[in-house]
PyMOL Python script that loads the backbone (N, CA, C, O; Angstrom):
from pymol import cmd

cmd.read_pdbstr("""\
ATOM      1  N   MET A   1     -10.563   6.423  -5.826  1.00  0.00           N
ATOM      2  CA  MET A   1     -11.012   5.178  -5.267  1.00  0.00           C
ATOM      3  C   MET A   1     -12.311   5.424  -4.498  1.00  0.00           C
ATOM      4  O   MET A   1     -12.403   6.348  -3.689  1.00  0.00           O
ATOM      5  N   LYS A   2     -13.283   4.607  -4.758  1.00  0.00           N
ATOM      6  CA  LYS A   2     -14.578   4.765  -4.095  1.00  0.00           C
ATOM      7  C   LYS A   2     -14.606   4.140  -2.708  1.00  0.00           C
ATOM      8  O   LYS A   2     -15.416   4.542  -1.872  1.00  0.00           O
ATOM      9  N   PHE A   3     -13.752   3.181  -2.448  1.00  0.00           N
ATOM     10  CA  PHE A   3     -13.728   2.489  -1.158  1.00  0.00           C
ATOM     11  C   PHE A   3     -13.246   3.425  -0.057  1.00  0.00           C
ATOM     12  O   PHE A   3     -12.245   4.122  -0.219  1.00  0.00           O
ATOM     13  N   LYS A   4     -13.958   3.436   1.054  1.00  0.00           N
ATOM     14  CA  LYS A   4     -13.599   4.252   2.224  1.00  0.00           C
ATOM     15  C   LYS A   4     -13.368   3.300   3.398  1.00  0.00           C
ATOM     16  O   LYS A   4     -14.320   2.693   3.888  1.00  0.00           O
ATOM     17  N   PRO A   5     -12.125   3.158   3.857  1.00  0.00           N
ATOM     18  CA  PRO A   5     -11.878   2.273   4.992  1.00  0.00           C
ATOM     19  C   PRO A   5     -12.446   2.831   6.296  1.00  0.00           C
ATOM     20  O   PRO A   5     -12.697   4.030   6.419  1.00  0.00           O
ATOM     21  N   ASN A   6     -12.637   1.956   7.242  1.00  0.00           N
ATOM     22  CA  ASN A   6     -13.168   2.326   8.547  1.00  0.00           C
ATOM     23  C   ASN A   6     -12.029   2.670   9.508  1.00  0.00           C
ATOM     24  O   ASN A   6     -10.896   2.230   9.310  1.00  0.00           O
ATOM     25  N   GLY A   7     -12.322   3.446  10.534  1.00  0.00           N
ATOM     26  CA  GLY A   7     -11.354   3.736  11.596  1.00  0.00           C
ATOM     27  C   GLY A   7     -10.097   4.401  11.089  1.00  0.00           C
ATOM     28  O   GLY A   7     -10.158   5.384  10.351  1.00  0.00           O
ATOM     29  N   SER A   8      -8.944   3.861  11.489  1.00  0.00           N
ATOM     30  CA  SER A   8      -7.667   4.453  11.086  1.00  0.00           C
ATOM     31  C   SER A   8      -6.927   3.567  10.083  1.00  0.00           C
ATOM     32  O   SER A   8      -5.697   3.566  10.045  1.00  0.00           O
ATOM     33  N   TRP A   9      -7.668   2.820   9.279  1.00  0.00           N
ATOM     34  CA  TRP A   9      -7.069   1.994   8.246  1.00  0.00           C
ATOM     35  C   TRP A   9      -6.609   2.852   7.068  1.00  0.00           C
ATOM     36  O   TRP A   9      -7.220   3.870   6.743  1.00  0.00           O
ATOM     37  N   VAL A  10      -5.521   2.416   6.439  1.00  0.00           N
ATOM     38  CA  VAL A  10      -4.946   3.108   5.287  1.00  0.00           C
ATOM     39  C   VAL A  10      -4.833   2.108   4.143  1.00  0.00           C
ATOM     40  O   VAL A  10      -4.394   0.977   4.354  1.00  0.00           O
ATOM     41  N   VAL A  11      -5.224   2.510   2.931  1.00  0.00           N
ATOM     42  CA  VAL A  11      -5.118   1.660   1.746  1.00  0.00           C
ATOM     43  C   VAL A  11      -3.965   2.167   0.885  1.00  0.00           C
ATOM     44  O   VAL A  11      -3.874   3.355   0.577  1.00  0.00           O
ATOM     45  N   LEU A  12      -3.086   1.237   0.505  1.00  0.00           N
ATOM     46  CA  LEU A  12      -1.912   1.540  -0.312  1.00  0.00           C
ATOM     47  C   LEU A  12      -1.841   0.529  -1.454  1.00  0.00           C
ATOM     48  O   LEU A  12      -2.416  -0.554  -1.343  1.00  0.00           O
ATOM     49  N   PRO A  13      -1.148   0.855  -2.550  1.00  0.00           N
ATOM     50  CA  PRO A  13      -0.991  -0.143  -3.615  1.00  0.00           C
ATOM     51  C   PRO A  13      -0.130  -1.305  -3.114  1.00  0.00           C
ATOM     52  O   PRO A  13       0.746  -1.116  -2.270  1.00  0.00           O
ATOM     53  N   ASP A  14      -0.381  -2.488  -3.630  1.00  0.00           N
ATOM     54  CA  ASP A  14       0.395  -3.666  -3.250  1.00  0.00           C
ATOM     55  C   ASP A  14       1.833  -3.488  -3.747  1.00  0.00           C
ATOM     56  O   ASP A  14       2.052  -3.364  -4.952  1.00  0.00           O
ATOM     57  N   PRO A  15       2.817  -3.472  -2.839  1.00  0.00           N
ATOM     58  CA  PRO A  15       4.197  -3.235  -3.264  1.00  0.00           C
ATOM     59  C   PRO A  15       4.852  -4.435  -3.919  1.00  0.00           C
ATOM     60  O   PRO A  15       5.880  -4.284  -4.579  1.00  0.00           O
ATOM     61  N   SER A  16       4.290  -5.615  -3.756  1.00  0.00           N
ATOM     62  CA  SER A  16       4.895  -6.798  -4.370  1.00  0.00           C
ATOM     63  C   SER A  16       4.397  -6.923  -5.803  1.00  0.00           C
ATOM     64  O   SER A  16       3.211  -6.756  -6.089  1.00  0.00           O
ATOM     65  N   LYS A  17       5.309  -7.213  -6.668  1.00  0.00           N
ATOM     66  CA  LYS A  17       4.952  -7.348  -8.081  1.00  0.00           C
ATOM     67  C   LYS A  17       5.428  -8.697  -8.589  1.00  0.00           C
ATOM     68  O   LYS A  17       6.558  -9.102  -8.316  1.00  0.00           O
ATOM     69  N   SER A  18       4.581  -9.388  -9.319  1.00  0.00           N
ATOM     70  CA  SER A  18       5.006 -10.627  -9.963  1.00  0.00           C
ATOM     71  C   SER A  18       5.209 -10.407 -11.458  1.00  0.00           C
ATOM     72  O   SER A  18       5.796 -11.241 -12.146  1.00  0.00           O
ATOM     73  N   THR A  19       4.708  -9.254 -11.958  1.00  0.00           N
ATOM     74  CA  THR A  19       4.940  -8.879 -13.353  1.00  0.00           C
ATOM     75  C   THR A  19       5.232  -7.382 -13.428  1.00  0.00           C
ATOM     76  O   THR A  19       4.812  -6.614 -12.563  1.00  0.00           O
ATOM     77  N   THR A  20       5.940  -6.988 -14.449  1.00  0.00           N
ATOM     78  CA  THR A  20       6.192  -5.569 -14.656  1.00  0.00           C
ATOM     79  C   THR A  20       4.972  -4.940 -15.316  1.00  0.00           C
ATOM     80  O   THR A  20       4.057  -5.648 -15.734  1.00  0.00           O
ATOM     81  N   ASP A  21       4.957  -3.608 -15.410  1.00  0.00           N
ATOM     82  CA  ASP A  21       3.837  -2.918 -16.059  1.00  0.00           C
ATOM     83  C   ASP A  21       3.691  -3.337 -17.528  1.00  0.00           C
ATOM     84  O   ASP A  21       2.593  -3.293 -18.083  1.00  0.00           O
ATOM     85  N   SER A  22       4.804  -3.743 -18.152  1.00  0.00           N
ATOM     86  CA  SER A  22       4.742  -4.161 -19.558  1.00  0.00           C
ATOM     87  C   SER A  22       4.421  -5.644 -19.715  1.00  0.00           C
ATOM     88  O   SER A  22       4.332  -6.134 -20.840  1.00  0.00           O
ATOM     89  N   GLY A  23       4.240  -6.384 -18.582  1.00  0.00           N
ATOM     90  CA  GLY A  23       3.806  -7.766 -18.660  1.00  0.00           C
ATOM     91  C   GLY A  23       4.897  -8.814 -18.499  1.00  0.00           C
ATOM     92  O   GLY A  23       4.618 -10.004 -18.644  1.00  0.00           O
ATOM     93  N   ILE A  24       6.124  -8.417 -18.207  1.00  0.00           N
ATOM     94  CA  ILE A  24       7.208  -9.384 -18.020  1.00  0.00           C
ATOM     95  C   ILE A  24       7.022 -10.065 -16.667  1.00  0.00           C
ATOM     96  O   ILE A  24       6.875  -9.395 -15.644  1.00  0.00           O
ATOM     97  N   ILE A  25       7.031 -11.391 -16.663  1.00  0.00           N
ATOM     98  CA  ILE A  25       6.863 -12.155 -15.433  1.00  0.00           C
ATOM     99  C   ILE A  25       8.204 -12.224 -14.700  1.00  0.00           C
ATOM    100  O   ILE A  25       9.230 -12.571 -15.285  1.00  0.00           O
ATOM    101  N   LEU A  26       8.176 -11.886 -13.410  1.00  0.00           N
ATOM    102  CA  LEU A  26       9.390 -11.834 -12.608  1.00  0.00           C
ATOM    103  C   LEU A  26       9.520 -13.065 -11.720  1.00  0.00           C
ATOM    104  O   LEU A  26       8.527 -13.580 -11.208  1.00  0.00           O
ATOM    105  N   ASP A  27      10.777 -13.539 -11.540  1.00  0.00           N
ATOM    106  CA  ASP A  27      10.967 -14.614 -10.568  1.00  0.00           C
ATOM    107  C   ASP A  27      10.897 -14.016  -9.164  1.00  0.00           C
ATOM    108  O   ASP A  27      10.940 -12.795  -9.009  1.00  0.00           O
ATOM    109  N   GLU A  28      10.791 -14.859  -8.150  1.00  0.00           N
ATOM    110  CA  GLU A  28      10.549 -14.389  -6.783  1.00  0.00           C
ATOM    111  C   GLU A  28      11.644 -13.464  -6.261  1.00  0.00           C
ATOM    112  O   GLU A  28      11.336 -12.456  -5.624  1.00  0.00           O
ATOM    113  N   SER A  29      12.910 -13.779  -6.512  1.00  0.00           N
ATOM    114  CA  SER A  29      13.997 -12.934  -5.990  1.00  0.00           C
ATOM    115  C   SER A  29      14.023 -11.570  -6.664  1.00  0.00           C
ATOM    116  O   SER A  29      14.310 -10.569  -6.008  1.00  0.00           O
ATOM    117  N   THR A  30      13.731 -11.510  -7.950  1.00  0.00           N
ATOM    118  CA  THR A  30      13.669 -10.225  -8.644  1.00  0.00           C
ATOM    119  C   THR A  30      12.492  -9.405  -8.152  1.00  0.00           C
ATOM    120  O   THR A  30      12.614  -8.196  -7.959  1.00  0.00           O
ATOM    121  N   ALA A  31      11.356 -10.051  -7.949  1.00  0.00           N
ATOM    122  CA  ALA A  31      10.169  -9.351  -7.458  1.00  0.00           C
ATOM    123  C   ALA A  31      10.438  -8.731  -6.089  1.00  0.00           C
ATOM    124  O   ALA A  31      10.033  -7.596  -5.838  1.00  0.00           O
ATOM    125  N   LYS A  32      11.118  -9.460  -5.199  1.00  0.00           N
ATOM    126  CA  LYS A  32      11.438  -8.919  -3.875  1.00  0.00           C
ATOM    127  C   LYS A  32      12.397  -7.745  -3.970  1.00  0.00           C
ATOM    128  O   LYS A  32      12.293  -6.791  -3.199  1.00  0.00           O
ATOM    129  N   SER A  33      13.336  -7.810  -4.918  1.00  0.00           N
ATOM    130  CA  SER A  33      14.342  -6.746  -5.020  1.00  0.00           C
ATOM    131  C   SER A  33      13.761  -5.430  -5.533  1.00  0.00           C
ATOM    132  O   SER A  33      14.327  -4.370  -5.263  1.00  0.00           O
ATOM    133  N   ILE A  34      12.646  -5.470  -6.266  1.00  0.00           N
ATOM    134  CA  ILE A  34      12.072  -4.221  -6.774  1.00  0.00           C
ATOM    135  C   ILE A  34      10.886  -3.732  -5.944  1.00  0.00           C
ATOM    136  O   ILE A  34      10.334  -2.667  -6.221  1.00  0.00           O
ATOM    137  N   SER A  35      10.490  -4.506  -4.926  1.00  0.00           N
ATOM    138  CA  SER A  35       9.383  -4.030  -4.089  1.00  0.00           C
ATOM    139  C   SER A  35       9.874  -2.860  -3.243  1.00  0.00           C
ATOM    140  O   SER A  35      11.067  -2.733  -2.970  1.00  0.00           O
ATOM    141  N   THR A  36       8.952  -2.023  -2.840  1.00  0.00           N
ATOM    142  CA  THR A  36       9.304  -0.826  -2.087  1.00  0.00           C
ATOM    143  C   THR A  36       8.394  -0.674  -0.877  1.00  0.00           C
ATOM    144  O   THR A  36       7.304  -1.244  -0.827  1.00  0.00           O
ATOM    145  N   ASN A  37       8.854   0.095   0.091  1.00  0.00           N
ATOM    146  CA  ASN A  37       8.002   0.378   1.243  1.00  0.00           C
ATOM    147  C   ASN A  37       7.610   1.857   1.262  1.00  0.00           C
ATOM    148  O   ASN A  37       7.124   2.361   2.275  1.00  0.00           O
ATOM    149  N   ILE A  38       7.822   2.551   0.140  1.00  0.00           N
ATOM    150  CA  ILE A  38       7.402   3.950  -0.009  1.00  0.00           C
ATOM    151  C   ILE A  38       6.283   3.963  -1.045  1.00  0.00           C
ATOM    152  O   ILE A  38       6.510   3.691  -2.224  1.00  0.00           O
ATOM    153  N   LEU A  39       5.071   4.282  -0.591  1.00  0.00           N
ATOM    154  CA  LEU A  39       3.879   4.104  -1.414  1.00  0.00           C
ATOM    155  C   LEU A  39       2.950   5.309  -1.333  1.00  0.00           C
ATOM    156  O   LEU A  39       2.963   6.054  -0.352  1.00  0.00           O
ATOM    157  N   GLU A  40       2.145   5.490  -2.377  1.00  0.00           N
ATOM    158  CA  GLU A  40       1.153   6.564  -2.391  1.00  0.00           C
ATOM    159  C   GLU A  40      -0.111   6.109  -1.667  1.00  0.00           C
ATOM    160  O   GLU A  40      -0.587   4.994  -1.883  1.00  0.00           O
ATOM    161  N   VAL A  41      -0.646   6.957  -0.821  1.00  0.00           N
ATOM    162  CA  VAL A  41      -1.860   6.651  -0.064  1.00  0.00           C
ATOM    163  C   VAL A  41      -3.062   6.741  -1.001  1.00  0.00           C
ATOM    164  O   VAL A  41      -3.281   7.766  -1.646  1.00  0.00           O
ATOM    165  N   LEU A  42      -3.842   5.654  -1.070  1.00  0.00           N
ATOM    166  CA  LEU A  42      -5.003   5.602  -1.968  1.00  0.00           C
ATOM    167  C   LEU A  42      -6.311   5.955  -1.261  1.00  0.00           C
ATOM    168  O   LEU A  42      -7.201   6.554  -1.866  1.00  0.00           O
ATOM    169  N   ALA A  43      -6.430   5.587   0.018  1.00  0.00           N
ATOM    170  CA  ALA A  43      -7.645   5.872   0.788  1.00  0.00           C
ATOM    171  C   ALA A  43      -7.293   5.824   2.278  1.00  0.00           C
ATOM    172  O   ALA A  43      -6.378   5.110   2.689  1.00  0.00           O
ATOM    173  N   VAL A  44      -8.035   6.597   3.079  1.00  0.00           N
ATOM    174  CA  VAL A  44      -7.821   6.611   4.529  1.00  0.00           C
ATOM    175  C   VAL A  44      -9.169   6.584   5.243  1.00  0.00           C
ATOM    176  O   VAL A  44     -10.176   7.068   4.726  1.00  0.00           O
ATOM    177  N   GLY A  45      -9.163   6.011   6.433  1.00  0.00           N
ATOM    178  CA  GLY A  45     -10.359   5.982   7.261  1.00  0.00           C
ATOM    179  C   GLY A  45     -10.600   7.325   7.929  1.00  0.00           C
ATOM    180  O   GLY A  45      -9.702   8.167   7.955  1.00  0.00           O
ATOM    181  N   PRO A  46     -11.794   7.544   8.469  1.00  0.00           N
ATOM    182  CA  PRO A  46     -12.156   8.831   9.062  1.00  0.00           C
ATOM    183  C   PRO A  46     -11.358   9.193  10.317  1.00  0.00           C
ATOM    184  O   PRO A  46     -11.276  10.372  10.664  1.00  0.00           O
ATOM    185  N   GLN A  47     -10.775   8.224  10.998  1.00  0.00           N
ATOM    186  CA  GLN A  47      -9.993   8.511  12.200  1.00  0.00           C
ATOM    187  C   GLN A  47      -8.493   8.639  11.907  1.00  0.00           C
ATOM    188  O   GLN A  47      -7.691   8.795  12.827  1.00  0.00           O
ATOM    189  N   CYS A  48      -8.129   8.574  10.660  1.00  0.00           N
ATOM    190  CA  CYS A  48      -6.719   8.683  10.272  1.00  0.00           C
ATOM    191  C   CYS A  48      -6.345  10.166  10.226  1.00  0.00           C
ATOM    192  O   CYS A  48      -6.885  10.919   9.416  1.00  0.00           O
ATOM    193  N   GLY A  49      -5.436  10.578  11.082  1.00  0.00           N
ATOM    194  CA  GLY A  49      -5.071  11.983  11.155  1.00  0.00           C
ATOM    195  C   GLY A  49      -3.671  12.293  10.661  1.00  0.00           C
ATOM    196  O   GLY A  49      -3.301  13.461  10.545  1.00  0.00           O
ATOM    197  N   PHE A  50      -2.876  11.250  10.363  1.00  0.00           N
ATOM    198  CA  PHE A  50      -1.478  11.463   9.997  1.00  0.00           C
ATOM    199  C   PHE A  50      -1.284  11.672   8.499  1.00  0.00           C
ATOM    200  O   PHE A  50      -0.510  12.540   8.094  1.00  0.00           O
ATOM    201  N   VAL A  51      -1.974  10.892   7.673  1.00  0.00           N
ATOM    202  CA  VAL A  51      -1.803  10.995   6.219  1.00  0.00           C
ATOM    203  C   VAL A  51      -3.134  11.270   5.540  1.00  0.00           C
ATOM    204  O   VAL A  51      -4.207  11.031   6.094  1.00  0.00           O
ATOM    205  N   LYS A  52      -3.024  11.780   4.323  1.00  0.00           N
ATOM    206  CA  LYS A  52      -4.194  12.053   3.495  1.00  0.00           C
ATOM    207  C   LYS A  52      -4.018  11.354   2.159  1.00  0.00           C
ATOM    208  O   LYS A  52      -2.903  10.986   1.789  1.00  0.00           O
ATOM    209  N   VAL A  53      -5.097  11.174   1.447  1.00  0.00           N
ATOM    210  CA  VAL A  53      -5.060  10.569   0.116  1.00  0.00           C
ATOM    211  C   VAL A  53      -4.137  11.387  -0.782  1.00  0.00           C
ATOM    212  O   VAL A  53      -4.200  12.616  -0.797  1.00  0.00           O
ATOM    213  N   GLY A  54      -3.282  10.695  -1.527  1.00  0.00           N
ATOM    214  CA  GLY A  54      -2.372  11.345  -2.459  1.00  0.00           C
ATOM    215  C   GLY A  54      -0.985  11.591  -1.889  1.00  0.00           C
ATOM    216  O   GLY A  54      -0.040  11.811  -2.646  1.00  0.00           O
ATOM    217  N   GLU A  55      -0.845  11.557  -0.559  1.00  0.00           N
ATOM    218  CA  GLU A  55       0.480  11.728   0.040  1.00  0.00           C
ATOM    219  C   GLU A  55       1.282  10.440  -0.125  1.00  0.00           C
ATOM    220  O   GLU A  55       0.717   9.372  -0.362  1.00  0.00           O
ATOM    221  N   THR A  56       2.593  10.549   0.002  1.00  0.00           N
ATOM    222  CA  THR A  56       3.477   9.401  -0.071  1.00  0.00           C
ATOM    223  C   THR A  56       3.909   9.059   1.340  1.00  0.00           C
ATOM    224  O   THR A  56       4.314   9.933   2.106  1.00  0.00           O
ATOM    225  N   ALA A  57       3.820   7.773   1.681  1.00  0.00           N
ATOM    226  CA  ALA A  57       4.140   7.345   3.043  1.00  0.00           C
ATOM    227  C   ALA A  57       5.126   6.182   3.017  1.00  0.00           C
ATOM    228  O   ALA A  57       5.174   5.402   2.066  1.00  0.00           O
ATOM    229  N   MET A  58       5.916   6.087   4.098  1.00  0.00           N
ATOM    230  CA  MET A  58       6.832   4.963   4.269  1.00  0.00           C
ATOM    231  C   MET A  58       6.201   3.996   5.269  1.00  0.00           C
ATOM    232  O   MET A  58       5.796   4.382   6.366  1.00  0.00           O
ATOM    233  N   VAL A  59       6.129   2.738   4.861  1.00  0.00           N
ATOM    234  CA  VAL A  59       5.527   1.693   5.676  1.00  0.00           C
ATOM    235  C   VAL A  59       6.637   0.875   6.322  1.00  0.00           C
ATOM    236  O   VAL A  59       7.650   0.585   5.685  1.00  0.00           O
ATOM    237  N   ASP A  60       6.449   0.505   7.581  1.00  0.00           N
ATOM    238  CA  ASP A  60       7.390  -0.388   8.245  1.00  0.00           C
ATOM    239  C   ASP A  60       7.441  -1.693   7.448  1.00  0.00           C
ATOM    240  O   ASP A  60       6.415  -2.362   7.322  1.00  0.00           O
ATOM    241  N   PRO A  61       8.614  -2.080   6.899  1.00  0.00           N
ATOM    242  CA  PRO A  61       8.672  -3.275   6.052  1.00  0.00           C
ATOM    243  C   PRO A  61       8.355  -4.575   6.792  1.00  0.00           C
ATOM    244  O   PRO A  61       8.092  -5.593   6.152  1.00  0.00           O
ATOM    245  N   ARG A  62       8.374  -4.560   8.110  1.00  0.00           N
ATOM    246  CA  ARG A  62       8.045  -5.753   8.899  1.00  0.00           C
ATOM    247  C   ARG A  62       6.546  -5.830   9.192  1.00  0.00           C
ATOM    248  O   ARG A  62       6.092  -6.783   9.824  1.00  0.00           O
ATOM    249  N   SER A  63       5.784  -4.852   8.749  1.00  0.00           N
ATOM    250  CA  SER A  63       4.344  -4.804   9.031  1.00  0.00           C
ATOM    251  C   SER A  63       3.598  -5.913   8.313  1.00  0.00           C
ATOM    252  O   SER A  63       3.910  -6.285   7.181  1.00  0.00           O
ATOM    253  N   GLU A  64       2.608  -6.422   9.014  1.00  0.00           N
ATOM    254  CA  GLU A  64       1.688  -7.340   8.361  1.00  0.00           C
ATOM    255  C   GLU A  64       0.570  -6.512   7.767  1.00  0.00           C
ATOM    256  O   GLU A  64       0.067  -5.581   8.396  1.00  0.00           O
ATOM    257  N   ALA A  65       0.189  -6.855   6.561  1.00  0.00           N
ATOM    258  CA  ALA A  65      -0.858  -6.105   5.860  1.00  0.00           C
ATOM    259  C   ALA A  65      -1.929  -7.060   5.361  1.00  0.00           C
ATOM    260  O   ALA A  65      -1.673  -8.242   5.135  1.00  0.00           O
ATOM    261  N   MET A  66      -3.126  -6.530   5.195  1.00  0.00           N
ATOM    262  CA  MET A  66      -4.223  -7.295   4.636  1.00  0.00           C
ATOM    263  C   MET A  66      -4.227  -7.048   3.126  1.00  0.00           C
ATOM    264  O   MET A  66      -4.361  -5.907   2.684  1.00  0.00           O
ATOM    265  N   LEU A  67      -4.083  -8.098   2.348  1.00  0.00           N
ATOM    266  CA  LEU A  67      -4.092  -7.994   0.897  1.00  0.00           C
ATOM    267  C   LEU A  67      -5.530  -8.021   0.401  1.00  0.00           C
ATOM    268  O   LEU A  67      -6.270  -8.962   0.692  1.00  0.00           O
ATOM    269  N   VAL A  68      -5.932  -6.992  -0.348  1.00  0.00           N
ATOM    270  CA  VAL A  68      -7.302  -6.891  -0.859  1.00  0.00           C
ATOM    271  C   VAL A  68      -7.275  -6.459  -2.316  1.00  0.00           C
ATOM    272  O   VAL A  68      -6.283  -5.901  -2.787  1.00  0.00           O
ATOM    273  N   GLU A  69      -8.354  -6.715  -3.022  1.00  0.00           N
ATOM    274  CA  GLU A  69      -8.498  -6.232  -4.388  1.00  0.00           C
ATOM    275  C   GLU A  69      -9.614  -5.194  -4.394  1.00  0.00           C
ATOM    276  O   GLU A  69     -10.762  -5.492  -4.061  1.00  0.00           O
ATOM    277  N   LEU A  70      -9.254  -3.962  -4.782  1.00  0.00           N
ATOM    278  CA  LEU A  70     -10.210  -2.862  -4.817  1.00  0.00           C
ATOM    279  C   LEU A  70     -10.136  -2.175  -6.171  1.00  0.00           C
ATOM    280  O   LEU A  70      -9.047  -1.879  -6.662  1.00  0.00           O
ATOM    281  N   ASP A  71     -11.280  -1.923  -6.768  1.00  0.00           N
ATOM    282  CA  ASP A  71     -11.350  -1.274  -8.077  1.00  0.00           C
ATOM    283  C   ASP A  71     -10.459  -1.978  -9.100  1.00  0.00           C
ATOM    284  O   ASP A  71      -9.864  -1.328  -9.959  1.00  0.00           O
ATOM    285  N   GLY A  72     -10.368  -3.314  -9.007  1.00  0.00           N
ATOM    286  CA  GLY A  72      -9.588  -4.093  -9.955  1.00  0.00           C
ATOM    287  C   GLY A  72      -8.081  -4.031  -9.738  1.00  0.00           C
ATOM    288  O   GLY A  72      -7.323  -4.497 -10.589  1.00  0.00           O
ATOM    289  N   LYS A  73      -7.629  -3.467  -8.623  1.00  0.00           N
ATOM    290  CA  LYS A  73      -6.201  -3.362  -8.342  1.00  0.00           C
ATOM    291  C   LYS A  73      -5.878  -4.087  -7.038  1.00  0.00           C
ATOM    292  O   LYS A  73      -6.675  -4.098  -6.100  1.00  0.00           O
ATOM    293  N   SER A  74      -4.697  -4.688  -7.001  1.00  0.00           N
ATOM    294  CA  SER A  74      -4.229  -5.338  -5.788  1.00  0.00           C
ATOM    295  C   SER A  74      -3.723  -4.260  -4.829  1.00  0.00           C
ATOM    296  O   SER A  74      -2.863  -3.456  -5.189  1.00  0.00           O
ATOM    297  N   CYS A  75      -4.258  -4.247  -3.618  1.00  0.00           N
ATOM    298  CA  CYS A  75      -3.906  -3.230  -2.618  1.00  0.00           C
ATOM    299  C   CYS A  75      -3.621  -3.892  -1.284  1.00  0.00           C
ATOM    300  O   CYS A  75      -3.942  -5.061  -1.068  1.00  0.00           O
ATOM    301  N   ILE A  76      -3.012  -3.120  -0.394  1.00  0.00           N
ATOM    302  CA  ILE A  76      -2.844  -3.576   0.978  1.00  0.00           C
ATOM    303  C   ILE A  76      -3.553  -2.594   1.899  1.00  0.00           C
ATOM    304  O   ILE A  76      -3.665  -1.404   1.603  1.00  0.00           O
ATOM    305  N   MET A  77      -4.027  -3.117   3.019  1.00  0.00           N
ATOM    306  CA  MET A  77      -4.625  -2.275   4.064  1.00  0.00           C
ATOM    307  C   MET A  77      -3.791  -2.459   5.314  1.00  0.00           C
ATOM    308  O   MET A  77      -3.508  -3.584   5.726  1.00  0.00           O
ATOM    309  N   ILE A  78      -3.398  -1.337   5.919  1.00  0.00           N
ATOM    310  CA  ILE A  78      -2.631  -1.373   7.156  1.00  0.00           C
ATOM    311  C   ILE A  78      -3.237  -0.385   8.143  1.00  0.00           C
ATOM    312  O   ILE A  78      -4.002   0.504   7.768  1.00  0.00           O
ATOM    313  N   SER A  79      -2.888  -0.554   9.387  1.00  0.00           N
ATOM    314  CA  SER A  79      -3.297   0.404  10.403  1.00  0.00           C
ATOM    315  C   SER A  79      -2.367   1.622  10.317  1.00  0.00           C
ATOM    316  O   SER A  79      -1.189   1.484   9.986  1.00  0.00           O
ATOM    317  N   GLU A  80      -2.885   2.785  10.609  1.00  0.00           N
ATOM    318  CA  GLU A  80      -2.114   4.020  10.509  1.00  0.00           C
ATOM    319  C   GLU A  80      -0.827   3.966  11.333  1.00  0.00           C
ATOM    320  O   GLU A  80       0.171   4.569  10.939  1.00  0.00           O
ATOM    321  N   HIS A  81      -0.823   3.263  12.462  1.00  0.00           N
ATOM    322  CA  HIS A  81       0.369   3.231  13.308  1.00  0.00           C
ATOM    323  C   HIS A  81       1.538   2.473  12.684  1.00  0.00           C
ATOM    324  O   HIS A  81       2.652   2.522  13.204  1.00  0.00           O
ATOM    325  N   GLN A  82       1.293   1.764  11.563  1.00  0.00           N
ATOM    326  CA  GLN A  82       2.358   1.042  10.870  1.00  0.00           C
ATOM    327  C   GLN A  82       3.132   1.941   9.899  1.00  0.00           C
ATOM    328  O   GLN A  82       4.084   1.492   9.261  1.00  0.00           O
ATOM    329  N   LEU A  83       2.726   3.198   9.790  1.00  0.00           N
ATOM    330  CA  LEU A  83       3.433   4.150   8.931  1.00  0.00           C
ATOM    331  C   LEU A  83       4.600   4.755   9.703  1.00  0.00           C
ATOM    332  O   LEU A  83       4.468   5.099  10.878  1.00  0.00           O
ATOM    333  N   LEU A  84       5.747   4.883   9.032  1.00  0.00           N
ATOM    334  CA  LEU A  84       6.943   5.435   9.651  1.00  0.00           C
ATOM    335  C   LEU A  84       7.103   6.935   9.400  1.00  0.00           C
ATOM    336  O   LEU A  84       7.739   7.637  10.187  1.00  0.00           O
ATOM    337  N   GLY A  85       6.528   7.417   8.308  1.00  0.00           N
ATOM    338  CA  GLY A  85       6.649   8.832   7.961  1.00  0.00           C
ATOM    339  C   GLY A  85       5.920   9.114   6.665  1.00  0.00           C
ATOM    340  O   GLY A  85       5.352   8.213   6.047  1.00  0.00           O
ATOM    341  N   LYS A  86       5.939  10.381   6.256  1.00  0.00           N
ATOM    342  CA  LYS A  86       5.247  10.776   5.021  1.00  0.00           C
ATOM    343  C   LYS A  86       5.987  11.918   4.348  1.00  0.00           C
ATOM    344  O   LYS A  86       6.833  12.578   4.952  1.00  0.00           O
ATOM    345  N   TRP A  87       5.645  12.139   3.070  1.00  0.00           N
ATOM    346  CA  TRP A  87       6.181  13.260   2.302  1.00  0.00           C
ATOM    347  C   TRP A  87       5.030  14.128   1.879  1.00  0.00           C
ATOM    348  O   TRP A  87       5.234  15.144   1.214  1.00  0.00           O
TER     349      TRP A  87
END
""", "prot")
cmd.dss("prot")
cmd.show_as("cartoon", "prot")
cmd.util.cbc("prot")
cmd.orient("prot")
C-alpha cells in the first residue's frame, strides 16, 4: 500500500462484507455474522509503536472507525489505542 497515515493511525481492511469473494450478495444479518475484529495491518503512521505492517491485530469491536477507499479497496482507519492486541 502506498498510502502512509499520519501520527498513530492504523489502516486495516474493512471487516464488513456485503458480498463474498466469489460475488455472492449477503443479507445484513449474514454479513454481520461473518465480520471479524481480527485483521491484518495494511499501513501504520510514523508514531505507531505497537504494530507493524503485516502483523495481525485485534480491534475493539465497539471502536468507531473511519471508512476510506485506498488502492481500490475498502479500508478502515483507527487510532492505535483502539487495538486490543496483536499476533
